[in-house]
DRENBA-707971 format. One record per residue: residue number from 1; z, x, y of N, C-alpha, C in turn. Coordinates in Angstrom, 2 decimals. Example, Ala and Ser with C-alpha at 12.3 -4.5 7.8 and 13.67 -1.06 7.14 Angstrom:
! DRENBA-707971
> 1_7.80_13.19_-5.69_7.80_12.30_-4.50_7.80_13.20_-3.30
> 2_7.08_12.85_-2.25_7.14_13.67_-1.06_7.87_12.90_0.03
! end
This chain:
! DRENBA-707971
> 1_10.50_6.17_6.02_9.05_6.48_6.43_8.16_5.46_5.80
> 2_8.38_5.29_4.46_7.38_4.36_3.84_7.45_2.95_4.16
> 3_8.59_2.55_4.37_8.79_1.17_4.83_8.34_0.98_6.22
> 4_8.44_1.99_6.92_7.94_1.98_8.31_6.41_1.73_8.32
> 5_5.79_2.58_7.51_4.33_2.43_7.32_3.91_1.19_6.82
> 6_4.69_0.67_5.89_4.19_-0.70_5.27_4.38_-1.72_6.21
> 7_5.59_-1.73_7.07_5.74_-2.91_8.02_4.81_-2.74_9.13
> 8_4.49_-1.54_9.50_3.46_-1.30_10.70_2.20_-1.84_10.09
> 9_1.74_-1.47_8.89_0.35_-1.83_8.30_0.43_-3.41_8.26
> 10_1.37_-4.00_7.69_1.49_-5.34_7.60_1.28_-6.05_9.00
> 11_2.01_-5.63_9.91_2.05_-6.19_11.22_0.64_-5.96_11.80
> 12_0.10_-4.79_11.64_-1.37_-4.76_12.19_-2.49_-5.63_11.38
> 13_-2.27_-5.79_10.20_-3.23_-6.72_9.39_-3.08_-8.00_9.71
> 14_-1.72_-8.53_9.97_-1.53_-9.80_10.39_-2.12_-10.15_11.73
> 15_-1.92_-9.23_12.66_-2.43_-9.47_14.04_-3.91_-9.46_13.95
> 16_-4.55_-8.50_13.35_-6.02_-8.47_13.27_-6.58_-9.64_12.56
> 17_-6.03_-10.11_11.53_-6.49_-11.25_10.78_-6.41_-12.60_11.57
> 18_-5.29_-12.73_12.34_-5.00_-13.92_13.14_-5.82_-14.00_14.40
> 19_-5.76_-12.87_15.22_-6.35_-12.78_16.50_-7.85_-12.49_16.48
> 20_-8.19_-11.55_15.66_-9.63_-11.16_15.80_-10.52_-11.69_14.67
> 21_-9.95_-12.23_13.71_-10.54_-12.79_12.55_-11.57_-11.67_11.90
> 22_-10.84_-10.70_11.35_-11.45_-9.29_10.95_-12.40_-9.67_9.74
> 23_-13.48_-8.98_9.70_-14.56_-8.99_8.79_-14.40_-7.99_7.63
> 24_-15.09_-8.02_6.68_-14.91_-7.17_5.61_-15.09_-5.68_5.92
> 25_-16.10_-5.23_6.56_-16.26_-3.85_6.74_-15.00_-3.18_7.40
> 26_-14.38_-3.93_8.28_-13.06_-3.43_8.86_-12.00_-3.22_7.83
> 27_-11.82_-4.24_6.90_-10.92_-4.14_5.82_-11.29_-3.00_4.85
> 28_-12.47_-2.72_4.69_-12.79_-1.55_3.92_-12.24_-0.18_4.45
> 29_-12.52_-0.07_5.83_-12.08_1.06_6.46_-10.57_1.09_6.31
> 30_-9.83_0.08_6.64_-8.31_0.21_6.58_-7.88_0.58_5.20
> 31_-8.68_-0.25_4.20_-8.27_0.16_2.72_-8.35_1.52_2.40
> 32_-9.47_2.08_2.82_-9.78_3.39_2.51_-8.80_4.47_3.05
> 33_-8.43_4.04_4.35_-7.50_4.90_5.09_-6.07_4.84_4.31
> 34_-5.78_3.66_3.98_-4.53_3.47_3.07_-4.51_4.17_1.84
> 35_-5.59_3.99_1.13_-5.80_4.78_-0.10_-5.70_6.21_-0.06
> 36_-6.45_6.76_0.87_-6.45_8.25_1.15_-5.13_8.74_1.55
> 37_-4.39_7.93_2.40_-3.11_8.38_2.90_-2.11_8.38_1.80
> 38_-2.22_7.48_0.80_-1.27_7.33_-0.30_-1.47_8.41_-1.30
> 39_-2.88_8.80_-1.62_-3.14_9.89_-2.50_-2.61_11.32_-1.92
> 40_-2.83_11.47_-0.43_-2.38_12.77_0.19_-0.91_12.84_-0.12
> 41_-0.27_11.81_0.22_1.33_11.73_0.10_1.63_12.02_-1.38
> 42_0.90_11.40_-2.38_1.31_11.71_-3.79_1.11_13.02_-4.19
> 43_-0.08_13.71_-3.61_-0.30_15.15_-3.86_0.85_16.03_-3.30
> 44_1.50_15.74_-2.21_2.50_16.42_-1.65_3.82_16.32_-2.51
> 45_4.19_15.15_-2.79_5.39_14.83_-3.67_5.06_13.58_-4.37
> 46_5.09_13.68_-5.71_4.58_12.66_-6.51_5.03_11.18_-6.19
> 47_6.04_10.67_-6.34_6.27_9.19_-6.10_5.92_8.65_-4.85
> 48_6.08_9.56_-3.80_5.69_9.15_-2.37_4.34_8.75_-2.08
> 49_3.93_7.74_-1.69_2.57_7.22_-1.35_1.96_6.39_-2.53
> 50_2.71_6.06_-3.60_2.13_5.22_-4.65_1.88_3.81_-4.23
> 51_2.87_3.37_-3.41_2.81_1.98_-3.09_1.61_1.82_-1.96
> 52_1.54_2.86_-1.06_0.33_2.79_-0.20_-0.99_2.84_-0.86
> 53_-0.98_3.72_-1.96_-2.30_3.75_-2.72_-2.68_2.43_-3.50
> 54_-1.61_1.73_-3.89_-1.81_0.47_-4.51_-2.20_-0.58_-3.51
> 55_-1.61_-0.54_-2.42_-2.09_-1.44_-1.35_-3.54_-1.22_-0.85
> 56_-3.78_0.10_-0.69_-5.10_0.40_-0.35_-6.32_0.01_-1.31
> 57_-5.87_0.14_-2.62_-6.72_-0.27_-3.75_-6.90_-1.77_-3.65
> 58_-5.83_-2.53_-3.47_-5.94_-3.95_-3.32_-6.80_-4.41_-2.15
> 59_-6.70_-3.81_-1.07_-7.39_-4.22_0.08_-8.83_-3.84_-0.09
> 60_-9.15_-2.77_-0.61_-10.57_-2.50_-0.88_-11.20_-3.52_-1.91
> 61_-10.51_-3.73_-3.03_-11.14_-4.78_-3.98_-11.23_-6.15_-3.45
> 62_-10.31_-6.62_-2.57_-10.47_-7.67_-1.87_-11.56_-7.93_-0.94
> 63_-11.74_-6.80_0.00_-12.90_-6.58_0.86_-14.27_-6.67_0.15
> 64_-14.25_-6.22_-1.02_-15.48_-6.22_-1.91_-15.72_-7.46_-2.62
> 65_-14.74_-8.36_-2.64_-14.99_-9.77_-3.20_-14.57_-9.81_-4.54
> 66_-13.83_-8.70_-5.24_-13.52_-8.86_-6.48_-12.31_-9.78_-6.85
> 67_-11.32_-9.67_-5.70_-10.28_-10.61_-5.95_-10.01_-11.33_-4.56
> 68_-9.37_-12.54_-4.69_-9.24_-13.29_-3.44_-7.71_-13.41_-3.31
> 69_-7.24_-12.82_-2.00_-5.77_-12.88_-1.76_-5.68_-13.69_-0.41
> 70_-4.67_-14.52_-0.39_-4.27_-15.26_0.92_-3.10_-14.50_1.53
> 71_-2.72_-14.80_2.66_-1.55_-14.13_3.34_-0.32_-13.85_2.54
> 72_0.08_-15.00_1.79_1.44_-14.77_1.08_1.09_-13.97_-0.28
> 73_-0.04_-13.96_-0.77_-0.19_-13.06_-1.95_-0.24_-11.77_-1.44
> 74_-0.73_-11.46_-0.32_-0.72_-10.01_0.32_0.75_-9.66_0.63
> 75_1.52_-10.47_0.99_2.93_-10.19_1.26_3.70_-9.91_-0.02
> 76_3.38_-10.67_-1.07_3.98_-10.37_-2.35_3.50_-9.09_-2.98
> 77_2.22_-8.68_-2.76_1.65_-7.39_-3.03_2.33_-6.26_-2.22
> 78_2.62_-6.40_-1.07_3.29_-5.39_-0.42_4.74_-5.26_-1.07
> 79_5.45_-6.25_-1.28_6.78_-6.29_-1.84_6.73_-5.54_-3.27
> 80_5.63_-5.90_-4.04_5.45_-5.51_-5.50_5.26_-3.84_-5.34
> 81_4.33_-3.50_-4.51_4.04_-2.11_-4.29_5.29_-1.32_-3.92
> 82_6.12_-1.88_-3.12_7.38_-1.15_-2.63_8.30_-1.04_-3.87
> 83_8.47_-2.06_-4.53_9.42_-2.12_-5.75_8.89_-1.02_-6.69
> 84_7.69_-1.02_-7.06_7.09_0.11_-8.01_7.35_1.40_-7.44
> 85_7.08_1.68_-6.14_7.35_3.06_-5.72_8.87_3.39_-5.76
> 86_9.70_2.48_-5.30_11.22_2.72_-5.33_11.60_2.95_-6.79
> 87_11.25_2.08_-7.67_11.66_2.22_-9.09_11.23_3.61_-9.56
> 88_10.00_3.91_-9.35_9.56_5.21_-9.70_10.32_6.45_-9.17
> 89_10.66_6.37_-8.00_11.45_7.32_-7.23_12.86_7.48_-7.90
> 90_13.48_6.37_-8.22_14.80_6.42_-8.93_14.58_6.97_-10.38
> 91_13.51_6.69_-11.05_13.40_7.25_-12.35_13.16_8.72_-12.36
> 92_12.40_9.18_-11.45_11.97_10.62_-11.25_13.24_11.41_-10.88
> 93_13.95_10.78_-9.85_15.30_11.39_-9.32_16.14_11.57_-10.64
> 94_16.46_10.58_-11.42_17.30_10.64_-12.42_16.81_11.56_-13.52
> 95_15.61_11.63_-13.77_15.01_12.57_-14.72_15.26_14.11_-14.22
> 96_15.06_14.28_-12.94_15.23_15.74_-12.43_16.75_16.01_-12.53
> 97_17.61_15.07_-12.22_19.12_15.35_-12.38_19.42_15.74_-13.85
> 98_18.76_15.02_-14.86_19.24_15.34_-16.26_18.57_16.76_-16.64
> 99_17.48_17.28_-16.19_17.02_18.51_-16.51_17.74_19.64_-15.80
> 100_18.49_19.52_-14.76_19.15_20.45_-14.26_20.42_20.72_-14.88
! end
């Protein structure tokens, strides 16, 4: 599910940035949707949604002009957010096994 959301979001962002030359207010809306979706997922079950929240935060800070990311930096950010979430899931899963 997570990777499906990430791949779908990346595809939408690539299409929008290439075809429509998306402006900052649109990126703010997409970033806010990603951030809220990630937080809601984290509330339901902790490690899930962390990567999406990270990406949402990065999109919002870029749209506001605090950081500048190109296409490949964004791709690396997607990979990094995925690795963070997967690593945290593995740590939480191993910790839960030890406590049982």
